[in-house]
C-alpha positions as CSV (number, residue, x, y, z in Angstrom):
1,M,82.2,58.4,135.0
2,T,81.7,57.3,138.6
3,T,78.6,56.7,140.7
4,T,79.5,58.6,143.9
5,T,77.2,61.1,145.6
6,P,78.7,64.5,145.9
7,S,79.3,65.4,149.5
8,R,82.4,67.5,149.4
9,E,84.0,70.5,147.9
10,L,85.8,69.9,144.6
11,N,89.6,70.2,144.9
12,A,92.7,70.2,142.7
13,L,92.7,66.5,142.3
14,D,89.3,66.6,140.6
15,R,89.8,67.0,136.9
16,C,87.6,67.9,133.9
17,D,86.4,64.9,132.0
18,R,86.9,66.8,128.7
19,C,90.3,68.4,129.0
20,G,91.9,67.4,132.3
21,A,92.0,70.9,133.8
22,Q,90.9,71.4,137.4
23,A,87.2,70.7,137.8
24,Y,84.9,73.4,139.3
25,V,81.5,71.8,138.3
26,R,80.1,68.4,139.2
27,A,77.0,67.2,137.3
28,V,75.2,64.2,138.8
29,L,73.0,62.5,136.2
30,A,69.4,61.9,137.3
31,S,69.1,58.7,135.2
32,T,72.1,56.8,136.6
33,G,73.5,58.8,139.5
34,G,76.8,58.9,137.7
35,E,78.8,62.1,137.9
36,L,80.7,64.2,135.3
37,L,83.3,66.8,136.2
38,F,84.0,69.9,134.2
39,C,86.3,72.9,134.2
40,A,84.4,76.2,134.2
41,H,84.8,76.6,130.5
42,H,83.4,73.2,129.5
43,A,80.7,73.4,132.1
44,R,79.4,76.6,130.5
45,D,79.6,74.9,127.1
46,V,77.5,71.8,128.1
47,E,75.2,73.4,130.7
48,P,72.2,74.3,128.5
49,K,71.9,70.7,127.3
50,L,73.1,68.7,130.3
51,R,71.7,70.6,133.3
52,P,68.1,69.5,132.7
53,Q,69.3,65.9,132.9
54,T,71.0,66.3,136.3
55,S,69.8,65.8,139.8
56,L,72.6,68.0,141.1
57,W,74.6,70.8,139.4
58,Q,77.4,71.7,141.9
59,D,79.0,74.8,140.6
60,E,82.1,76.1,142.4
61,S,83.4,78.3,139.6
62,A,83.1,81.4,141.7
63,R,86.2,80.2,143.5
64,L,88.2,81.2,140.4
65,Y,87.6,84.9,141.4
66,E,88.4,84.6,145.1
67,K,91.5,86.5,146.2
68,P,93.9,84.4,148.3
69,K,94.0,85.3,152.0
70,V,97.2,87.0,153.0
71,D,98.7,86.8,156.5
72,I,100.4,90.1,157.2
73,K,102.6,88.4,159.9
74,D,104.6,86.5,157.2
């Protein structure tokens, strides 16, 4: 757990604290300012209990359903 303030989009280097998969959710704890990162699966699992304890719930899991942009010139 780190104590940084989220100010950027999550990327492939951000990993789930439970399983190591790519993180799509950042939870910043209201009590300490620490952050936890979760994959979409584990975020759904802990959200009901953890979300009320957070000052920020940054959920980017919708990116899982985005279609990649294709350049027809290639």
